[in-house]
N, C-alpha and C positions, 0 to 999 in steps of 0.2 A: 903753752898752748896745747901741745900734744897730751899733756897730762889732763887738761880740761876736757878734751874730746874723749879721751879714754874714760874719764870719770863719768861723762854724760852717757857714754855707751854702756857703761856698767850700770848706771842708774835706770836706763830705759827698760821697759817690759819686753821680754823676748817674743811674747805672743802678738804684740802690736807691730805692724809694718812701719818701716821708717818712712819719712816723707818722700824720698826719691822713689822708694818702692811703691808707695801709694799713688804717686803721680803716674808712674809707668803703668801700674795696674789699671788705673782709670783710662789712660790712653788706649791700652790694649783692649779693654772692654768695649770702649766706644768703637774701635776699629772692627772688632769681631761682630758686635751687634749691627753695625752698618752693613758689613758684608752679608751677614745672615738675613738682615731685613731686605737687602737688595736682591739676593739670590733665592732664598727659600720662601720669603713672604708671598711673592707672586704665585709660586707653585702651590703653596698652602691655600691661598685665596682661590686659585683655579679649581683645586680639588673640592673645596667647600662649595663653590658655585656649581660644579658638576653634580655634587651630591644633592644640593638644593634643587637643581633642575630635575634630577632623577626622581626625587621625592615628589615634587610638584607634578611632574609628568605622570608618575604612578597614581597620584590622587586624581588627576584629570582623567586618566584612563579608567580608573575605578568609577568615577562619576559618570563617564560616558557609558561604561558597561552597565551600570545600574539604570541609567536612563533608557538604554536600549532594551534591557530586560523588562523594564516597566512598560515600554511601548509594545514589546512582543506579548506581554501578559494581557494588555488591553486588547490587542488584536485577537488573541486567543479567546478572551471573554466575549468579544463582539461576534466572532465566528460561532462560538457556542450558543449565544443567544439567537443568531440567525438560524442555526441548525435546529434549535428548539422550535422557533416560529415556523420553520419549513415543515418540521415533523407534525406540528399541530395542524398546519394547513393541509398537509397530505392526509392526515387522519380525518379532518372535516370533509375533504373532497371525497375520500374513500367512502365515508359514511353516507354522504349525499348521493354519490353514484350508486352505492348499494341499495339505498332506498328507492332511487329512480329505477334501477334494474328490477327490483322486486315489484314496483308498481307497474312497470311495463309488462313483466311476466304475468302478473295477476290480470292485467287488462287483456293480454293475449289469451290467457286461459279462459277468461270470461267470454271473450269474443269467439274463441273456438267452441266453448260449451254452447253459446247461443247458436253458432252456425250448425253444430251437430244436432242441437235440439230442433232448430228450424228445418234442417234437412230431414230429420226423423219424422217431424210432424208433416212435412210435405210428402214424404214417402208414405206415411200412414194414411194421409188424406187421399193420395193417389190410389193406394191399394184399396181404401174404403170405397172411393168412387168406382174403381174397376170392379170390386166385388159387388157394389150396389147395381152397377150396370149389368153385370153378369146375372145377378139375382133378378133384376128387373126383367131381363130377357127370358130367363128360365121360367120365372113366375108368370110372365105374360103368356108364354107359350102354353104352360100348364093351364092357366086361367082360360085362355081362348079355347083350348081343347076341351076343358071341363064344361065351359059354357056352351060350346057347340054340342056336346053330348046331351047337356040338360035341355037346351032349346030345341035341339034336333035339327039345326041348320048350321051351315058354315058361316063363321064371322070373318069374312075376307076384308072388311073395311079396316084399313090400317088406323085411321083416326079413331074409330070406335074401339079398336083393340088398345090403342094407346091410352085413351081416356079410361078404359076399364082397368088397365094395368095400373095407371096412376092412382085411381081411386082405391084399388086394392092395397097398393103399397102405402098410401096415406093412412088407410085404416090400420095397417100393421104398425106403422110408425107411431100413430096416436095411441094405439093399444100398448105399445112398448113404453111410451112416455108415461101413460097413466100407471102402468105397473111399477115403473121406476119411482114415480112420486109416492105411490102407496108404500113401497118398500122403505123409502126414506122417512116417511111419516111414521111408519111402524118402528123404525130404529130409534128415532128421536123420542117417541112416546115410551118405548121400553127403557131408554136411558133415563128419562125423567122419573119413571116409576121406580126404577132401581135406585136412583139417587135420593128419593124422598125418604125412605126408611133410614138410610144412612145419616141424613141430616137430622132426622128425629132422634136417632139413637145418640147422636152427639149432644 
């Protein structure tokens, strides 16, 4: 019997484990794998879950940051559009106000010019009336004195003096008017005469 076991032992490959060793190895492997699975697997699972949560949280935070950046960009563009519209409105208002101010200043200048012209005309008319009254008085006195010397009697009647002075002044004014019309006619005639050869020469 011993010889048979010895012969079997000698015939077996030394690289292959024996049946008892194989059974013991399998039992030890199962025990070690169970211990590792019971102790290390939850920790590994927990670490993997934490990493997955961190990755998902990072992606969520990145998405939120991108959405917030997009929202801020839209707000900036809206504010920029509002600023452009406000600037355009202010330019339009400034242009309108400038035109209104210019129109008001022009109207004021025209009114002031009319006022000055009317005041000057009124002053000229007043001075003319004063000068005419003074001239009427002086001419009346001279005419009465001259008529008294010519007639040889005093003309004390104020109504007669007034009529004579008025007649004398009317004659002077009509003579001045005729002289002015004659001068105007002569000017227009000379202008026509001077213009005729020029037209003929052309």
